[in-house]
C-alpha positions in Angstrom: -16.7 16.1 -18.5 -13.8 15.7 -20.8 -13.9 19.5 -21.7 -13.7 20.6 -18.1 -10.6 18.8 -17.2 -9.4 20.7 -20.3 -10.1 23.8 -19.0 -9.1 23.1 -15.4 -5.9 21.8 -16.9 -5.2 25.6 -18.7 -6.5 27.6 -15.9 -4.1 26.5 -13.4 -0.9 28.0 -12.5 -0.1 26.7 -9.5 0.8 23.1 -8.7 1.8 19.8 -10.5 0.2 19.2 -13.6 -0.8 16.0 -15.5 2.8 15.0 -16.3 4.0 15.8 -13.0 1.0 13.1 -11.0 2.4 10.5 -13.9 5.9 11.2 -12.7 5.3 11.0 -8.8 3.0 7.7 -10.0 6.0 6.6 -11.1 7.8 6.9 -7.6 5.1 5.0 -6.1 5.4 2.1 -8.6 9.2 2.3 -7.5 8.0 2.0 -4.0 5.5 -0.8 -4.5 8.3 -2.8 -6.5 10.7 -2.7 -3.7 8.4 -3.5 -0.8 6.5 -6.7 -2.8 10.2 -8.5 -2.6 10.0 -8.0 1.5 6.3 -8.7 1.8 5.6 -11.5 -1.1 8.2 -12.8 -2.7 10.7 -13.8 0.4 8.1 -14.6 2.6 7.2 -17.2 0.4 10.8 -18.7 0.0 11.2 -18.6 3.5 8.1 -20.2 4.6 7.8 -22.9 1.7 11.8 -23.2 0.4 13.5 -23.2 3.8 11.0 -24.5 6.1 10.8 -21.5 8.4 8.0 -20.7 10.4 5.6 -18.4 9.0 5.4 -16.3 12.0 9.2 -15.3 11.6 8.8 -13.4 8.1 5.6 -12.2 9.5 7.1 -10.9 12.3 9.7 -8.9 10.5 7.0 -7.7 8.0 5.0 -6.6 11.5 8.3 -5.3 12.6 9.0 -3.3 9.3 5.3 -1.6 9.8 5.7 -0.8 13.7 8.8 1.2 12.3 6.6 3.1 10.3 5.1 5.2 13.1 7.6 7.2 12.7 5.4 8.8 9.6 4.1 11.6 11.0 7.6 12.6 12.4 8.8 12.3 9.0 6.0 14.0 7.7 6.1 17.0 10.2 9.3 17.6 9.3 9.1 17.6 5.6 6.2 20.4 6.6 8.9 22.5 7.8 11.5 21.7 5.3 11.7 24.1 2.6 11.5 20.8 0.1 10.3 17.6 0.3 12.4 16.0 -2.4 15.6 15.2 0.1 13.2 13.2 1.7 12.0 11.1 -0.6 15.3 10.8 -2.3 16.8 9.5 1.4 13.7 7.2 2.0 13.9 5.8 -1.2 17.9 4.8 -0.7 17.2 3.7 2.7 14.6 1.4 1.1 16.8 0.1 -1.7 19.8 -0.7 0.7 17.4 -2.3 3.2 15.6 -4.8 0.3 19.1 -5.9 -0.7 20.1 -6.6 2.4 16.1 -8.5 3.2 17.6 -10.9 0.4 20.8 -11.5 1.6 19.4 -12.8 5.1 16.5 -14.9 3.2 19.5 -16.5 1.8 21.2 -16.7 5.1 17.6 -18.8 6.6 18.7 -21.8 4.6 21.0 -22.5 7.6 19.2 -20.0 10.0 21.6 -18.1 12.9 21.7 -15.7 14.6 23.8 -13.6 11.8 20.8 -14.5 9.5 18.1 -13.4 12.7 20.1 -10.0 12.9 20.6 -9.0 9.5 16.8 -9.6 8.8 16.1 -7.3 11.5 18.5 -4.9 10.5 16.9 -4.9 6.9 13.5 -4.8 7.8 14.0 -1.8 10.0 15.7 0.0 6.9 12.7 -0.9 4.9 10.4 0.4 7.4 12.5 3.6 7.8 12.4 3.8 3.9 9.1 3.7 3.5 7.8 5.6 6.0 10.1 8.4 5.1 9.8 8.4 1.3 6.0 7.4 0.9 5.3 9.9 3.5 7.4 12.6 1.9 6.0 11.5 -1.6 1.8 12.0 -0.5 2.2 15.1 1.4 3.8 16.8 -1.7 1.0 14.9 -3.9 -1.5 16.6 -1.4 0.1 20.1 -1.5 1.3 20.5 -5.2 -2.0 19.1 -6.4 -5.2 21.0 -7.2 -8.6 20.4 -5.2 -10.2 19.5 -8.7 -7.5 17.1 -9.5 -7.0 15.5 -6.4 -9.6 12.4 -6.9 -8.0 11.7 -10.4 -4.5 12.0 -9.0 -5.6 9.5 -6.0 -6.3 7.1 -8.8 -3.7 8.0 -11.2 -0.7 7.3 -8.3 -2.1 4.1 -6.7 -2.7 3.0 -9.8 0.7 3.4 -11.1 2.3 1.7 -7.5 -0.4 -1.4 -8.2 1.4 -1.6 -11.8 4.9 -1.2 -10.5 4.4 -4.3 -8.0 2.7 -6.1 -10.8 5.4 -5.6 -13.2 7.8 -6.6 -10.2 6.1 -9.8 -9.6 5.6 -10.8 -13.3 9.2 -9.9 -14.0 10.4 -11.8 -10.8 8.2 -14.9 -11.4 9.0 -15.4 -14.7 12.9 -15.2 -14.1 12.9 -17.3 -10.3 12.5 -20.9 -12.1 14.3 -22.9 -11.7 14.6 -21.6 -8.3 18.2 -21.2 -6.8 19.9 -19.1 -4.2 22.0 -17.1 -6.7 18.9 -16.4 -9.2 17.3 -15.0 -6.4 19.6 -12.5 -5.2 20.5 -11.8 -9.1 16.6 -10.9 -10.0 15.9 -9.0 -6.4 19.1 -6.8 -7.4 18.0 -5.9 -10.7 14.4 -5.0 -9.6 15.4 -3.0 -7.1 18.4 -1.1 -8.7 15.4 -0.3 -12.1 13.3 0.5 -9.5 15.5 3.2 -7.7 17.0 4.7 -11.1 12.8 5.0 -12.3 12.1 6.7 -9.2 15.4 8.9 -9.1 14.8 10.5 -13.0 11.2 11.0 -12.0 12.1 13.3 -9.4 14.4 15.2 -11.3 13.6 19.0 -10.8 10.1 18.2 -10.4 9.5 19.9 -6.9 11.6 22.8 -8.4 9.4 23.8 -11.4 6.0 23.4 -9.5 4.5 26.0 -6.7 2.2 24.9 -3.6 -1.2 25.0 -4.2 -2.0 26.7 -0.8 0.7 28.7 0.9 1.9 27.3 4.2 0.8 29.2 7.2 3.2 30.5 9.5 2.0 28.2 12.2 2.7 25.3 10.0 6.7 25.8 10.5 6.4 27.1 14.2 4.3 24.4 16.1 5.9 21.8 17.8 5.3 18.0 17.0 3.0 17.2 20.1 1.3 20.7 19.2 0.3 19.6 15.4 -0.4 15.7 16.4 -3.0 17.2 19.6 -4.5 19.5 17.0 -4.8 16.6 14.6 -6.5 14.3 16.9 -8.8 16.9 18.1 -10.2 17.3 15.1 -13.5 15.2 15.1 -13.3 14.7 10.9 -9.5 13.9 11.2 -9.9 11.6 13.9 -12.7 9.6 12.6 -11.1 8.7 9.5 -8.5 7.5 11.7 -10.4 4.9 12.7 -11.5 4.0 9.7 -8.2 3.4 8.0 -7.2 1.6 10.7 -10.4 -0.9 10.2 -10.5 -0.7 6.8 -6.7 -1.7 6.6 -7.0 -4.7 8.8 -9.6 -6.5 7.0 -7.2 -5.5 4.0 -3.9 -7.0 5.1 -4.7 -10.3 6.9 -4.3 -12.5 3.8 -1.3 -10.6 2.5 1.4 -12.9 4.3 -0.3 -16.4 3.4 -1.5 -16.2 -0.1 2.0 -17.6 -1.4 2.1 -20.2 0.9 -1.6 -21.2 0.7 -1.0 -21.5 -3.1 2.0 -23.5 -2.7 0.5 -25.9 0.2 -3.1 -26.3 -1.2 -3.0 -25.7 -4.7 0.8 -26.9 -5.0 2.5 -24.3 -6.7 6.4 -23.5 -7.4 8.3 -20.1 -6.5 7.4 -19.0 -9.7 4.0 -19.9 -10.1 2.7 -18.2 -6.7 4.6 -15.2 -7.7 2.7 -14.7 -10.8 -0.5 -15.4 -8.8 0.5 -12.3 -6.9 1.3 -10.5 -9.9 -2.6 -12.0 -10.9 -4.4 -10.3 -7.9 -2.6 -7.2 -8.4 -3.4 -6.9 -12.0 -7.0 -7.2 -10.5 -6.6 -4.1 -8.0 -5.0 -2.3 -11.2 -8.9 -2.9 -12.7 -10.9 -2.6 -9.6 -9.2 1.3 -9.4 -9.6 1.9 -12.4 -13.4 1.4 -12.6 -13.6 2.9 -9.3 -12.0 6.3 -10.6 -13.4 5.6 -13.6 -16.8 4.8 -12.6 -17.5 7.7 -10.3 -16.2 10.5 -12.6 -17.9 9.5 -16.0 -21.3 8.3 -14.9 -22.0 10.9 -12.0 -19.0 13.5 -12.5 -19.4 13.7 -8.6 -16.7 11.2 -7.6 -16.9 12.4 -3.8 -20.3 12.0 -3.5 -20.1 8.3 -4.1 -17.1 7.9 -1.8 -19.1 5.7 0.9 -20.9 4.1 -2.2 -17.5 2.7 -3.7 -15.9 2.1 -0.6 -19.1 -0.1 0.6 -18.7 -2.1 -2.5 -15.4 -2.7 -2.0 -15.5 -4.0 1.0 -18.5 -5.8 0.5 -17.1 -7.9 -3.0 -13.5 -8.2 -1.0 -15.6 -10.4 1.8 -17.6 -12.5 -1.1 -14.0 -13.4 -2.5 -12.2 -14.2 0.3 -15.5 -16.3 1.6 -14.6 -17.9 -1.7 -11.2 -18.6 -1.0 -12.5 -20.2 2.6 -14.2 -23.3 0.2 -11.2 -23.2 -2.1 -9.2 -24.4 0.5 -11.7 -27.3 0.8 -12.1 -27.5 -3.0 -8.6 -28.0 -3.5 -7.7 -28.0 -7.4 -10.7 -28.3 -8.8 -11.3 -24.8 -7.2 -10.6 -21.7 -10.4 -7.9 -20.1 -7.7 -7.3 -17.8 -10.4 -10.2 -16.2 -11.2 -11.0 -16.0 -7.4 -7.8 -14.8 -6.9 -8.5 -11.9 -9.6 -11.8 -11.1 -8.2 -10.6 -10.2 -4.6 -7.9 -8.1 -6.2 -10.6 -6.0 -8.6 -12.7 -5.5 -4.9 -9.8 -4.5 -3.3 -8.9 -2.0 -5.8 -12.7 -0.7 -6.0 -12.2 0.0 -2.3 -8.8 1.3 -2.1 -9.0 4.2 -4.8 -11.9 5.4 -3.1 -10.1 5.3 0.4 -6.7 7.1 -0.7 -9.3 9.9 -2.4 -11.1 10.9 0.9 -7.3 11.1 2.1 -5.8 13.3 -0.2 -9.5 15.8 0.2 -8.7 15.8 4.2 -4.9 16.5 4.0 -4.6 20.1 3.8 -7.3 20.8 5.7 -5.4 21.9 9.0 -4.7 25.2 10.5 -1.1 24.0 12.4 -1.1 20.8 10.8 0.4 20.5 7.1 0.0 17.5 4.8 3.0 16.0 6.1 1.8 15.5 9.7 -1.3 14.5 8.8 -0.6 11.8 6.1 1.9 10.5 8.7 -0.9 9.9 11.3 -3.1 8.1 8.4 -0.4 6.6 7.3 0.9 5.8 10.5 -2.8 4.0 11.5 -2.3 2.2 8.1 1.2 0.8 9.2 -0.6 -0.4 12.3 -3.5 -2.4 10.8 -1.0 -3.8 8.4 1.6 -5.3 10.9 -1.3 -6.7 13.2 -3.0 -7.8 10.2 -0.3 -10.0 8.6 1.3 -11.1 12.0 -2.4 -12.1 13.2 -3.1 -13.9 9.7 0.5 -15.9 9.9 0.1 -16.6 13.3 -3.6 -18.4 13.3 -2.8 -20.5 10.2 1.0 -21.3 12.0 -0.7 -22.5 15.3 -4.1 -24.1 13.8 -1.5 -25.9 11.3 0.4 -27.6 14.8 -3.1 -28.3 16.3 -4.8 -30.0 13.9 -1.8 -31.1 11.7 -3.6 -30.2 8.5 -3.5 -27.1 6.3 -6.5 -26.9 5.0 -8.7 -26.2 8.0 -5.7 -23.1 8.8 -6.0 -21.7 5.9 -10.3 -21.8 5.8 -10.6 -20.1 9.4 -8.5 -17.1 8.7 -9.9 -16.3 5.5 -13.3 -16.8 7.0 -12.2 -14.3 9.7 -10.8 -12.1 7.1 -14.4 -11.8 5.4 -16.0 -10.9 8.5 -13.8 -8.1 8.6 -14.5 -7.0 5.5 -18.0 -6.9 6.4 -17.3 -4.8 9.5 -15.3 -2.0 7.6 -18.2 -1.8 5.3 -20.5 -1.1 7.8 -17.9 1.2 9.7 -17.6 2.9 6.3 -21.3 3.9 6.2 -21.1 5.7 9.6 -17.8 7.6 8.7 -18.1 11.3 7.7 -15.8 11.7 4.2 -14.9 15.1 3.0 -14.7 15.2 -0.8 -13.2 18.6 -2.3 -15.5 21.0 -4.1 -14.2 20.4 -7.9 -14.5 22.5 -11.2 -15.4 19.8 -12.7 -18.7 19.4 -10.6 -19.5 23.0 -11.8 -18.9 22.2 -15.2 
C-alpha cells in the first residue's frame, strides 16, 4: 500500500503533489477558522450574553448560506478563467472583512438598534460571498489539479485540516475570552482573522503556477453559457442523485450547529469560554472520525471507494445514536457525560463527511461541458441550502418551544431527537445512491 503511494508520487508528472495538497488544506483551515467565529462564537454571545432571540443569529447564518447559492456562478466563472487563485484570494479578502464587521455588529447587539442589524446583514452577506467564491474555486482547483488516485487521500487531508483550523481557532478563542468583555472579544476575533488570512496567502503563493491540470479543459468548458452548464449537470442522473443526497445528509448534519453552545450555556451552565472549548472538542472528534474513515478505508481494504456507502451509513447511524444521547442529556443535566457525548458526535460526523467529500471529488471531473468549478458549485449550493435551512429550523424550533413550554429542557430534547431521525433517513438515502469512485493505481497494486 505505502509502496504504491510512493510509486504514484514518482510517476505523476502533472497536477499538485502531496505538499501542494497540504497547502490547499491550509487554505481550507483558514476558511474554517474565520467561519467558526460567525457560526459558533458570535452566535453564542448574541444569544446568551446579550439575550438576543436565537432566531436572529440563526437567520443571519441562514442568510450567509443563502448568499452561497451563487456558488455555481463563481465555479463556472473560475472554469472560464485561466487561473483560479485570484478567485480564492478575492473571496478570502471578502470573508476576512465580513468576519471583522460581524464582530462589530455583535458588539452593537448589546444595545440593539437598526445600525446593529444592518451591519450584521452586510457582514454576513460578505461572509457568504467570500466563502462561496473562495471555497468553490479552491475545491475546483483541488479536483482539477489532483490525480484520480490521490483524490480520496486529498479529501481526507483537506477536510481534516479544515477541521483542525476550526479546532485551533475555537481553542485559542475559548482560552482567551474569559473573563468576557467586548474589547477582549474584538481583539481575539481580529487576531484569529488576521492569522488565518496570512496563512492562506502564504499557502497559495505560486501553487497554481507550479502545477498543471490533470485533465485538459475541453473547448466546450470555456464556451458553454452558465444556463447550459447547469442544464448538463442536472440532466446527468448520477450528478442529480448525488445532489439530493448532499442536501438530505447536510440537513441532518446542520440542525444542531447553532444550538449546541446555547444548549451548553442554558442546560450545563457553561461560560462562553467553556462552551467554545466544547465546540473545539466536537470538532476534534470530527478530526478523529475523518482520520479513522480515511485510514480505515485505505489500509484495511485498499479500496476506499467500494466502502463509501459503508462509511457514510456508519457515520450517519453513529451520529443518530450520539444525538439521541444529547436528547437524554437535556433531562439528565449535569450528571450526563456531555463532553464524551459531544466528542462521539464529532467522531461519527467525521466518518460520514470524509467519505462524502471523496465521492464529490471523484464525480467533479466527469462533465463534458461542465468543469469542476460548476459541479462543485452545484453541490456547494445544495449543501448551503441544507445548512441554512437546518440551522435556522433548529434555532426557531428551540425558540418556539421555549416560549410555549417556558423551559429549556423540552425544547433542546425535541430538536436533538428530530435531528437523530433525520440522520437515520440520510443513512437510508445513502444505501440507494450510486456513488462513483475513481479507479486508482493503489488498487491495481
